[in-house]
C-alpha positions in Angstrom: -77.6 -47.8 42.9 -76.7 -44.2 43.7 -73.4 -44.2 45.7 -75.3 -41.6 48.4 -77.7 -44.6 49.1 -75.1 -47.2 49.4 -73.2 -44.9 51.7 -76.4 -44.3 53.9 -76.8 -48.0 54.1 -73.3 -48.8 55.0 -73.2 -46.4 57.5 -76.5 -46.8 59.0 -75.5 -50.3 59.8 -72.0 -49.3 61.3 -73.5 -46.8 63.6 -76.3 -49.4 64.9 -73.6 -51.7 65.6 -71.2 -49.1 67.2 -74.1 -48.2 69.6 -74.8 -51.7 70.7 -71.0 -52.1 71.3 -70.6 -49.2 73.1 -73.5 -50.4 75.5 -71.6 -53.7 75.9 -68.3 -51.7 76.8 -70.2 -49.8 79.5 -72.0 -53.1 80.7 -68.2 -54.6 81.2 -67.0 -51.7 82.9 -70.0 -51.6 85.3 -69.5 -55.1 86.1 -65.9 -55.1 86.7 -66.1 -52.1 88.9 -68.9 -54.0 91.1 -66.5 -56.7 91.8 -64.9 -56.7 95.5 -61.6 -54.9 95.6 -59.9 -58.4 96.1 -61.1 -59.2 92.6 -61.3 -55.8 91.1 -57.5 -55.0 91.8 -56.5 -51.4 91.0 -57.0 -50.9 87.5 -59.4 -48.2 86.2 -62.3 -50.2 84.5 -63.8 -46.9 83.5 -60.6 -45.4 81.9 -60.3 -48.8 79.9 -63.7 -48.1 78.7 -62.6 -45.0 77.0 -59.6 -46.6 75.5 -61.8 -49.4 74.1 -64.3 -47.0 72.7 -61.4 -45.2 70.9 -62.3 -41.7 72.5 -59.3 -41.1 74.9 -58.2 -37.8 73.8 -61.9 -36.3 73.1 -62.8 -37.6 76.7 -59.7 -36.1 78.6 -60.3 -32.8 76.6 -63.7 -32.7 78.5 -63.0 -34.3 81.8 -60.1 -34.5 84.2 -60.9 -37.9 85.4 -62.4 -41.2 84.3 -65.0 -41.6 86.9 -68.0 -43.6 86.7 -70.2 -40.6 86.4 -68.0 -38.8 83.7 -67.4 -41.8 81.6 -71.2 -42.9 81.6 -72.1 -39.2 80.6 -69.5 -39.0 78.0 -70.1 -42.2 76.3 -74.0 -42.3 76.7 -74.8 -38.8 75.4 -71.6 -36.4 75.8 -72.1 -33.5 73.6 -68.5 -33.1 72.7 -68.4 -36.9 71.7 -69.5 -37.5 68.1 -69.4 -41.5 68.7 -71.7 -41.4 71.8 -74.7 -43.8 72.1 -76.9 -40.7 71.4 -75.0 -39.4 68.4 -74.9 -42.9 66.8 -78.5 -43.5 67.2 -79.1 -40.1 65.8 -76.7 -40.4 62.8 -78.2 -43.8 62.3 -81.8 -42.3 62.1 -80.5 -39.6 59.8 -79.1 -42.1 57.4 -82.3 -44.4 57.5 -84.5 -41.4 56.7 -82.0 -40.8 53.4 -82.9 -44.4 52.4 -86.5 -45.0 53.6 -87.5 -46.5 50.3 -84.9 -49.1 50.6 -85.5 -50.1 54.2 -88.5 -52.2 55.4 -91.2 -50.8 57.6 -89.7 -53.0 60.6 -86.5 -51.3 60.2 -87.4 -47.8 60.1 -89.5 -48.3 63.1 -86.6 -49.9 65.1 -84.3 -46.9 64.3 -86.8 -44.2 64.8 -88.1 -45.9 68.0 -84.6 -45.9 69.4 -84.2 -42.3 68.9 -87.2 -41.4 70.4 -86.6 -43.6 73.6 -83.3 -41.9 73.7 -84.9 -38.5 74.1 -86.4 -39.7 77.5 -83.0 -40.7 78.9 -82.0 -38.6 82.1 -78.4 -39.7 83.2 -78.4 -37.6 86.1 -81.0 -39.7 88.0 -80.0 -43.1 86.6 -79.2 -45.6 89.2 -76.9 -48.6 88.4 -80.0 -50.8 87.9 -81.5 -48.2 85.5 -78.3 -47.8 83.6 -78.4 -51.7 83.2 -81.8 -51.7 81.9 -80.8 -49.0 79.3 -77.7 -50.7 78.1 -79.7 -53.8 77.7 -82.4 -51.9 75.6 -79.7 -50.4 73.2 -78.4 -53.9 72.8 -81.6 -55.2 72.1 -82.4 -52.6 69.7 -79.4 -53.3 67.7 -80.2 -57.1 67.7 -83.8 -56.4 66.5 -82.7 -54.0 63.7 -80.0 -56.7 62.6 -82.8 -59.5 62.6 -85.1 -57.3 60.7 -82.6 -56.7 58.2 -81.7 -60.3 57.7 -85.4 -61.4 57.6 -87.1 -58.7 55.7 -84.7 -57.1 53.0 -84.7 -58.2 49.5 -81.2 -59.8 48.7 -79.9 -57.2 46.5 -77.2 -54.6 46.7 -79.2 -52.6 49.4 -78.8 -55.6 51.7 -75.3 -56.2 50.6 -74.0 -52.6 51.7 -76.1 -53.2 54.9 -74.3 -56.3 55.8 -70.8 -54.8 54.9 -71.5 -51.9 57.4 -72.3 -54.4 60.0 -69.3 -56.7 59.7 -66.6 -54.1 59.2 -67.9 -52.2 62.3 -68.1 -55.4 64.2 -64.5 -56.7 63.5 -63.2 -53.3 64.6 -65.2 -53.5 67.9 -64.1 -57.1 68.7 -60.5 -56.4 68.1 -60.4 -53.2 70.2 -62.1 -54.9 73.0 -59.5 -57.8 73.1 -56.7 -55.2 72.7 -57.7 -53.2 75.5 -58.4 -56.1 77.9 -55.0 -57.6 77.2 -52.9 -54.3 77.6 -55.1 -51.9 79.7 -57.3 -53.8 82.0 -55.1 -56.4 83.5 -52.5 -54.5 85.9 -48.7 -55.4 85.1 -48.2 -57.2 88.5 -51.3 -59.7 88.0 -50.5 -63.1 86.5 -52.1 -64.2 83.4 -54.4 -66.8 84.6 -54.9 -65.4 87.9 -58.0 -64.8 89.8 -58.4 -61.1 88.6 -57.7 -62.2 85.2 -60.5 -64.9 85.3 -63.0 -62.3 86.3 -62.0 -59.8 83.6 -61.9 -62.4 80.7 -65.2 -63.8 82.0 -66.7 -60.1 81.4 -65.3 -59.8 78.1 -67.2 -63.1 77.1 -70.4 -61.8 78.8 -69.9 -58.5 76.7 -70.3 -60.5 73.8 -72.8 -62.7 75.0 -70.4 -65.7 74.4 -69.9 -67.3 77.9 -72.3 -70.4 77.3 -70.9 -70.8 73.8 -67.3 -70.8 75.0 -68.2 -73.7 77.4 -69.7 -75.5 74.6 -66.8 -75.3 72.4 -64.0 -75.6 75.0 -65.7 -77.5 77.8 -63.3 -76.1 80.4 -62.5 -73.1 82.7 -62.0 -69.6 80.9 -58.3 -69.1 79.9 -57.0 -66.1 78.2 -55.7 -67.8 75.1 -58.9 -69.8 74.7 -60.7 -66.6 74.8 -58.3 -64.8 72.2 -58.8 -68.0 70.1 -62.5 -68.2 70.2 -62.9 -64.4 69.3 -60.4 -64.3 66.6 -60.1 -67.8 64.9 -63.3 -69.8 65.4 -65.5 -69.3 62.6 -68.7 -70.9 64.4 -68.4 -67.7 66.9 -70.6 -65.1 64.8 -68.7 -62.3 66.5 -65.1 -63.7 66.0 -62.6 -61.9 63.6 -62.7 -64.9 61.1 -66.4 -65.2 61.1 -66.7 -61.3 60.5 -64.3 -61.6 57.5 -66.0 -64.5 56.1 -69.2 -62.8 55.7 -67.5 -59.6 54.4 -65.9 -61.6 51.6 -69.2 -63.1 50.7 -71.1 -59.9 50.4 -68.0 -58.3 48.6 -68.1 -61.0 46.2 -71.8 -60.5 45.7 -71.1 -57.1 44.7 -68.4 -57.9 42.4 -70.8 -60.3 40.7 -73.7 -58.0 40.6 -71.6 -54.7 39.3 -69.5 -57.0 36.9 -65.9 -55.9 38.3 -63.7 -56.4 41.3 -61.3 -54.0 43.1 -59.1 -53.1 45.9 -62.0 -54.0 48.6 -62.2 -57.5 47.4 -58.4 -58.1 47.4 -58.1 -56.5 50.8 -60.8 -58.7 52.1 -59.6 -61.9 50.6 -55.9 -61.3 51.8 -57.0 -60.5 55.5 -59.5 -63.6 55.7 -56.4 -65.8 54.1 -54.3 -64.5 56.9 -56.7 -65.3 59.8 -57.3 -68.7 58.2 -53.6 -69.3 58.4 -53.0 -68.1 61.8 -53.1 -70.0 65.0 -53.4 -68.9 68.5 -49.9 -70.0 69.6 -48.0 -68.1 66.9 -50.4 -64.8 67.7 -49.2 -64.9 71.3 -45.6 -65.7 70.5 -45.4 -62.7 68.3 -47.6 -60.5 70.5 -51.4 -60.4 70.8 -51.5 -56.6 70.7 -49.2 -56.6 67.7 -51.5 -58.9 65.9 -54.7 -57.0 66.9 -53.1 -53.4 66.0 -52.0 -54.9 62.3 -55.6 -56.3 62.1 -57.3 -52.9 63.2 -55.3 -51.0 60.7 -56.1 -53.8 57.8 -59.8 -53.4 58.7 -59.4 -49.4 58.4 -57.8 -50.3 55.2 -60.8 -52.4 54.0 -63.4 -49.4 55.1 -61.2 -47.0 53.2 -61.4 -49.1 49.9 -65.1 -49.7 50.3 -65.6 -46.2 50.3 -63.4 -45.4 47.5 -64.7 -48.2 45.3 -68.6 -47.8 46.1 -69.6 -44.8 48.5 -67.8 -41.8 46.8 
C-alpha cells in the first residue's frame, strides 16, 4: 500500500474518533453546568472542557473567558480552532475522498453525510436541547462509521491502518478525560468521594457510555478509584486504556506479519501494553494518577510518531 493511502486511512479514523470525543466532552460540561449549585460547586466545567480538548492556549488567544457560549462556539466550529468538530469532520471527509477506493460505500456516505449536516448547524440559535441533539448526532455518526468499517471492510492492511487510528486516538482521549477530571474539575477544597465528586465521576462515565457496564462489573456505588480502574485496567471495557492497547498490538502484529518486518511501533506498543498489564489501581493512585496519565499520554504520542515514521511517511 502507498504510504499516502495508509496515512489517509489512519487520520480519517483519528479525526472521526476525535469528533466523537469532542461531542462527549461538551456533553459532560453541559450536564455538570446544569447541576444545582449545591452539587456543581465553584469549578468552571466549561474551562475543564477546553483543557480536556487540549486547546487551552488557542482558546484564550481567541476568547477572554471560558463561558458556555464561547466554549461551544470554539469546540463546535471555531475558525481559529484546527481541531473543532467542524474541522475534524472536514478533514475526515478530505481524507476519505483521498481513499474512496479503499472505503466501502457505507463508510463514505456516513462521512460525507456528516459533513453536509454540519453545514446546516447554526450555533447562534441553538438551545441547550438542540445542542444535546447535535452532540448526540455527532456521536452516532462516529459509532455508525466505526460499525460500518468493522462490518464491511476487507481484513487487509487498509482495515489495519484504519483501526490503528481509532485506537491511538481513543486511548489519548480517555487518558486526557481522566486526567482533567482528577486535577481540574474537582475543586481543591472538595473531598474525594464527596457529593460533588460523585456527580462529576458519574458524568465522566456517562461521557463514555459506561454507567451501566460499570455497575455490572463492580455492583456498588460510583467510587473514583473504581472508575479509574474501569477506564484504565479493565480489558472488558472497550474504551479502557488496556483494551485500546490490546487492539493496537493486534493490528500492529498484523502489519508486521503482512509486511514481513517489525519496528519501533511494535516495540512501543508491546512495552506500553505490558506496563498496563502489570499495573494495579492502588499503585497508580499511590504514585499519582496525574503522573501515570501524563506518562501514558507521552508514550501514546511516541507510538503515534513511530507509526508515522514506520508506515506513513
